[in-house]
C-alpha positions, 0 to 999 in steps of 0.5 A, a space after each residue: 503556597 503553591 509551586 507557582 506562587 513560590 516561583 513567582 515569589 522567587 522571581 520577584 526576590 531574585 530581581 530585587 537581589 540583582 537590582 540591589 547588587 547593581 544599583 545599591 552596591 555598584 557591582 554587576 551581575 550576569 545570570 547563570 543557571 535557573 531552570 534545570 531539567 531532571 536529566 541534567 540534575 541526574 548527571 550533576 549528581 552522578 558527577 558529584 557536582 550536586 549532593 542531591 537529586 532534588 535541586 531547587 533549580 528543578 522547581 525554578 526556585 533557584 538561580 546562580 549569579 556571577 558577580 563582577 566588581 569594577 577594578 580600575 577600568 576592568 570588571 573582575 569576576 568574583 569567584 570565591 564564596 566569601 566574595 558573595 557573602 554581602 549578597 548572601 546575607 542580603 538575600 537571607 534578609 529578604 524572606 525567611 524562605 531565602 537560602 544562600 548557597 554559601 551556607 550549604 552544610 551550615 544547616 542540617 536541612 541543606 546538603 553539605 557542598 564542598 567548594 564554591 557555591 556562593 553564587 547560588 540563591 534559592 527558596 527553601 523547597 
């Protein structure tokens, strides 16, 4: 699969995920970072915000979502990795290449990331 084909596949799958979260599950999403220049990846790596210099964001095959749940009249931003598990599990079922950031470190092929990365969805590099 070429990089372009992988990027197109990611785009379609990411749209499917967002639509499912919004329409089927009744949450709302906003998109965070998708494309990341190498200079920014180097900064994140030096600051310890990333455990790798080879982020899937560099190849436009990763995206970060902020998910909101309606509580009463307010939309509340979900900030804990476990709050994203429903979306992560759905993402992983969409395609064998789908990796959810909430599982980073569970698989030897992915870097161990401490703390919150539940809103990260990517295709395998």
